[in-house]
N, C-alpha and C positions, 0 to 999 in steps of 0.2 A: 777276244782273249790271245796274248803272245805265247807262243811256246817255242822254247829253246833246247835245242839238241847239240851236243857236245859229242865228239867223235875223237878219239884218240888212237890213230893209225900210223901217225908221222913223225915216230920218237927221234929219229934219226936227224930230223929237220927241227924237232921242236915246235912245230906247228900243230896248233889244236884248229879240226875243222868245228866252226859253228855255221848251225842252219836256226834261223828265225823264221817263224810261220805266224802271221798277223792279218787279221780281218781290218781292211782299210775302206773309209769312206771314198767316195769321188771326189775329185780335185788332188790337191797338193796335199801331201802329207809328208813329213821332216822325220828322220830318224837320228838319233844324238848317241855319240859317246859319252860318258862323263867326262868331265874336263877337270877333276879332282877328286880326291877321296876324304871321307870323314876319318878324322885322326890326324891328317896331314894337310895342314891348311896352306898351301901353295900349290898352284897349277902344274898338271901333271899333262904328258903328251903320251898316252895311251896309243893315239891314232899311229902313231910311227910305227906299231907294232901290228897293224891291221891291214892286210893284203887280200889281193883277188876277190873285192867286193863285187857282187852281181846281185840283180833282182830279176824274178821270174815269176810268175802265174806259178799254180800249184800242179798244172799238168806242162809246166816245162818252158813256157813261151817266155822269151826274153822281155822283159820290160827296161824303160830306160831310167836311168839313175843319174841324178846330177849333184857333186859335190856343189854346196854352199858355202863352207868353211874348213877349219882344220877337222872338226869333229862334228859335221853335220852334211847329211845327205838327203836329197828331196825324190819321192817318187810321184808324181801326177797319175792319176787315173781316169778315164772317162766316167766310171760308174764305182759303186762299190763291190770289193771282191778282196779274196784272200790272195794273199801274195807270200811269197819264200824269198829272204835274202840269204846269200851264201857267202862265207868269208873266212879267211884263217886268222890266226893269232899266233904270234910269236912270242913263245912262254919261255923267258930265259933271265927273269928277274926273282932270284931265290931269296928276298928278301919278306918281310912281315907284311908289305903293302902290295907285292907284285904277285906274279904267277909264274909256275916253273912246269915245265914237263921233258921229261928224258925216258930211257927204256925201262926204269923201273920205279919212277917217281912221278907222281901227278899233283901238282898243288893247284886249286884254281879260286883265283879272288874276283870274284863277277864284276867288281867296279870297273876292272880294267878292259873287258871284252864284250860285255852286254849292250848293244844298243836299245834304244828305246824310245817312245814318243812321248813326249810332254804331257799331250791330251791324255796318256794312259797309264800314266806312272803311279796312279795309285789303284789301279784294277789290278784284279788277280791274274797271275802268269805261272807257266808250268815251266819246268826243266826234265830233260831226258837224257840221260847219260849212257853212251855206248862205251863201256870199259873193256879192255883187254880181259881175257879168260884169268880167273884166279886173283882178280884184284878184291881187295876190301876196300871199303870207302868210310872214312873218318870225320867227323865233324857235327857241327848242329843242325843239319837239315831236316826237313820236317817229314820223317817218315822212313821206311825201310827200303826204298827206290827199287827198281832203278828211276823211276817218275816220281818228281816233287811238285807239289802244289804250293803255291808261296801267296801271300795275302796280297802284295804288291810288289813293285819293284824294289822298293828300297829293303824289304825284307831279302830279297832274292840277293841283292848286291851285297849286303851285310852279313852273307852266311857263307863263307868259305870252306873250302873242304879238302883234305887231301883224299889219294888213292894210291893204293901200293898191293904188292903180294907180302910186302914185309913190316907192314906196319906192327908197330906194338899198341897193345889197345889194353887200358885198366881201368875198371871202372867201380866207384864206392859212391856212399853217402856222408856228404860234408855238411854238419847244420841242417839237415835235412835235406838238401839238395841232391841229387843225381847227378854224380861228376864223372867225367870222362877226362883220362889222359890219353892222346894220342903222339906217337912219336914217330918221325919218318926220318931215316937218316940213321947212321953207324953210331951206337952208343949203348949202354950198360946202364939203366937206371936202376937206383935201389927203389923198386915201387912201394913196398912197406914203408920206408923212411919218408918218401915222397906223400905218400897218402897220407901219413899221419902229421907232417908238417903243414900241407894245405888245408887240412881239418881244423888243424889250430888257427890258422889264420883267417879262414873262411867263418870260423864259429865267432871270432872277435869282430870282424865286419859287420854280420849278421846281426849281432847282440845291439852294436850302434844302431842301424838302420830301422832293425825290428823284422822286417819282411824282405825278402829276395824278387827282384822284380821279373825275374822268367822262371820257367819250369825244370830247366837242367841247364848245366854248364860244360862246355867241352874246352880243354887246354890242347892247341894243335901247335907241338913242339918239331919246328923244322932244324933238324942238326946237321951241321953244314961240317965240313973236315978242315976249317980255317977259321981262325978268329972272327968272330960276329956278334952282334948283339943288337936286338930291335923287337920291338912288341907292339901290336895293334889291336884296339878292342873293336869288338862286334856284339851284336846283340843278343845272343848266348854263347858267344865263343870270345877265344880270342888265338891269334897267330904270334906265335912267338920265334923268333928263329936265333938260335945261337950256335956257336962252334969255339973251338973243336969240341966235336961230340964226344970224343974219348976223354975229355976232362970233367965229364959231366959231376961226376961226385966226388972231384976234388975239393976243398974246403972253399978258397976262394971263389971258383966259378960255381959251386952249390951256391954260395950266399948271395950270388948276382942272381942266379937263376929262382931262388925263393923272391928276392927284391922284385924282379921283373914280372913275375907271376901275382904277386899280391897287389902291385902296381894296378894290372891290367883287368883282375876281378873288381877291384873299385871302381873301375870305371865303368862297371854294370850298372852301377848307382849313377855316377858323376860323369856326365856327358851322354851314356845312353838313355836312361831314364828321365835324369835330370840335366837339362839342357838350355842354354840362352835363347831366349824367345827370337831373336833375329836370325837364328840357323832351324829354324822350325818352321816347317819341313826344311829337308835337304833342298837345294837348287843346285843340281851337278852340271848346270851351263855356264856357270860364273863364278867368281868368287863370293863367298857367304862371309860378310865381313862382321867380326865381334869384337869388343872390347874386353872381353871374358874369358881368354883365353888361361889366363893365371888361375882362374878358379877350376875349368874343367880340367888342366893338365898340372898346375902349381900344386893347388890342393889334392890331387891324385896324386902326387908325386909324394907329399908329405904323409898323407897317411898312408900309403902302401908300404913305408917304411914305418912309421908309426904302430901300425898293426902288427908287424913281425914284433915288434918287442913286446906290445899286450900281450901276444900270444904265448909269450916266452921262448920265442924262437931266436931271437938277439939279447945279447946281453945290453945293460943299460952301457957300458962302455963301446959295444957294437953301434948302437945309437947314436951315440954320441959321436964317435966317428964319422957317421953317415952326414950329420949335420955339418960336422966342420969341412967334411968333402964340399957339401953346396956352399958353403960359404967362400970355400976356396976358389971353387969354380964363379962364384959371381964376381968375386972382387978382382979376377983375372979379366974379364972382360970388360972392354976398353970405355963401355957406354952406361957403365953400372951409376954412374952419379949424372946422368945426362937424359936416359930412357923410363919413362913411368912404365906400371905394366899394361896400362892402357894401351898405351901408344905401340908398345911390344907386340901386344894381341892383335892389333889393328895392322900392324905393317907385317904380319906374319907372310902374307901373300909374295912379299917383296924379298925380304931377309930374314926371315923367322929360322930358316933352317940351314939355308945353302951359306956361301963363304960372304962375308961382312963386304957391302959396298965402301961407302965413304968410311973411312976410319973413326974408331970411338964412338958408333951411334947404333951399337946394337947389344941388347941385353937376351938372356934367355927367358921368356915367362914361366918355363919349367922349374928352373933354379931359383929367381927371384919370387916366383910365384910358392913356393915350397917355404922359404924365409918368411915371407910374411904372413903365410898360413901358422907357422910356428909362434911368431911373435903375436899373431892375433889370438891363439889359443892360449898362450901364456900370460897374454894380458887379461883375457877374460876369466880365467882362473884366479890370477892375484887380485882383482877387483871384487871377486864373489866370493872368494876362499874357496875355491874350487867347487863352489855348488853348480857353475854354470862353465861350459866349455866349447870349444869349436864343435865338438860332440853334438850336442844339441842344435846349434845352428844347421849343421847338415843332416840330423834327422829330421828336423821339422818341415823340410823341403819334401 
């Protein structure tokens, strides 16, 4: 079993100290750092933030460690033994896919910084947190802590968390689901209003599927002082980074806040519970190719907005305005009449998110996927006089 210990004592340097204890067989053993993260289908370079890596026995005797590749290191033992890896991670990425550490905020996205062995990726593992005094932990961690037991590495890296002396926590039940809001960063949320609105769209989504895949759900909102918007789905939570936080309850900002929150909740079904077979299980060593990201992301984007209208949180005009925005975004992209949704999905690893390479050869599988989902929904309703819709297709899965 692997046991990870995180210590947060170097805020000025933004360095998280990581210790990993593992039982290894005799011979070579390879430790890897994930090369990408679920929810972002392009290769990442987390290893550039990892430093001071060393290996030792549990009594402190140094062990030889050889780097095999950018994200892989090897230890060779004469016989089975327990070992310890020690390193630091530079946590300076305050978006929904990164990690952050400063004098009063801790945000850990385990996919960035936890080493693993492919041979034991599905084995249970533990996490131990050594936090500064007075810090509260927020997120979907399994249990009260400071030690947490995970079913496997997949669950570990799919459970981000916050820690701070200044977390805002609000708990309620939405459609029978224990729901938690965690705000970190300067903001003044209208918690009763947010609770009522989240309850409304959660009820609409649960009505579509009938059940909820997990026991509880956590919204982790990292509120920044500057303009920003990003969200990432997880097993029983989402991290949403938005800013500036002081604008949270302003009409336009709050509309965007509800839109991204609804989108991420829908992901609990579509991509977390329901996922393309070629991405099950995740392989963090390399690209996980799929031609179906327009389903995992495009349909989710469509339903995230649709559920706000069905829940009565948007007027029909607001929903139509959202559709018009997607149409404009799609037809402004030079590849809209050249690139298919399957091709765009498959090519996400080269130009799905970043700047375009060859001109006029790129589209967004989020945006075009949204529009195709809308057309499919309308077509099914037209052919069956509203007896059948895309709702039934999604609920069948």
